[in-house]
N, C-alpha and C positions, 0 to 999 in steps of 0.2 A: 654621283653624289648629289649634284644640284637637283636632279629630278626627285631623288628621295626626299631631300629637305623641303622641296616645294609642297610636299604632302603634309608637312608638319609646320607648326609655328612655335616660336620661342617668345615667351612673355615674362614680364616681371610680375611678381605677386601684387605689387603696389598698383599695377594697372588692372588687376582683376581680383580685388579683395574678396569677392563673394566665394572664391574657391579655397579660402584659408583653411577651413576644417578638412576638406578633401585633401589638400596638399599636406597638411600636418599628419594626417593618417597615413598617407602614402610614404612619407619619409620615416615615420615611426615603424611601419612594417619593414622597411629596408634596413634600418640601422639599429632597431631595438633600443632606442633612446626614448625616455618617457615622452609621451604625447604632449604633456604640459610644457616641456622644454621647447619643443617646436612652436607650439602656440604662442608662448611668451615672446620668442624671437620674431615670429611673424607679426605679432601685434606691435612690437617695437618698430619694425620696418614700416608698417602701415601708419604709425604715428609720427614718422619722419626721422627716425634714427638715420644719421648720415652714412653710417658704415653698413648696417645690416640691410640685406636685400635677398630675395629668393627668386631664382630663375627656373623656369619650367619649360619643357618641350611637350607640346600637346599634339596628339593625333586625334583630331576632332575635339572632344572634351576629355579624352583619356590622357592622364599624365603618363608619359613614357620615359622621361628623363628629368633630372633636376639637380640643383646644387644651390648652395647659399654662400653668402659672404658674411662673416662675423669678425669680431675683433681678434679672437684667439681660439684656435681649435684644440684646446686642452693640451697645451705644451708649455715648457718652461721659458721659451723665448718671447717674453711679453713685448719686446721691442719690434718684432716682426709682425706688423699689422698692415692691412687686414688679411684674413685667411679665407680662401675658398675652401668649402668643406661639404660633406654629405653628397659627394659626386656619385651619381648612380644613373645607369641606363638599364631599362628592362632588357632582360637577356635576349628576347627575340628581336630586339631592335638594334642590338650591338653590331659593329662592323660596318655601319653606314655613315660614320663621321659625325653622328649626333653630338657626342660628348665634345668633340673639337669645336663644333659650332656654338654650343652652349658656353664653353670656356671663352671663345673669342667674344661672344656677346657680353659676358660678364666683365671681361677685361676692358672692352670698349666702354661699357656703361660706367665702370669705375673711373676710367680716364676722363670721361666727360664730366665727372664730379670732382676732378682734380686729384684723384687717388691713384697713385702709381709709385712703386711697384705693388704687386699683390703676391701673396705667399700661399703655399699649399703643403700640407703634411700627408705623406702617403707611405705605403709599404711597397708600392709598385716601382719597378725600374723599367726604363725604356718605353714607357707609355706617354708620360707628359712631355717628354723631350720632343716628340713629333709635333707638338703644338706650341713650340717656342719656349718651353719652360727649361730652366737650368737648375741642376742640383746645387744647393747652397751649403747645407751642413746637416748634421744629425742633431735632433732635438730629443729631449726627454719628455715622454708622454706623461701627463698628469695622472697620478694615481695608478700608474702601471710600472712594471719593472722592465720596460722595454723602450727602445728609441724608435724614432720615425725619421724618414727622409724629408727634409725641408727643401722645397723648390721655390724659385722666385721667377716671376714674369715681369720683366722691366718694360 
């Protein structure tokens, strides 16, 4: 795993703002959320929003994985902030621990800013647990007739 990760690098968008449009397009393609939504959030991060940040794993200049931190990932528990969301790794890069490294990086970055714990909503079971996350509760997803699993990383 160490040798795999040495080929890639993890960055914060605020350290490489020139790739904002490229990153917004990448997330838009993965999650089918309006491009403008990503651009607005990225712009807020670049302007110094203390909660929002975007984390990317690059293979050369190619984005191969990413996630962001926002205040609320479209659920009814407004007290559980901030949320890691839009977690995605390109299929051909999966199984190499990249997501775990990205999660660790984001958690450490938030701790350095005095932000802990962090939360995450998902439909996955038995994935985030391997990276130190604990199931907390079920939450109602905004605008949907379904719930999601809320995890916490302390």
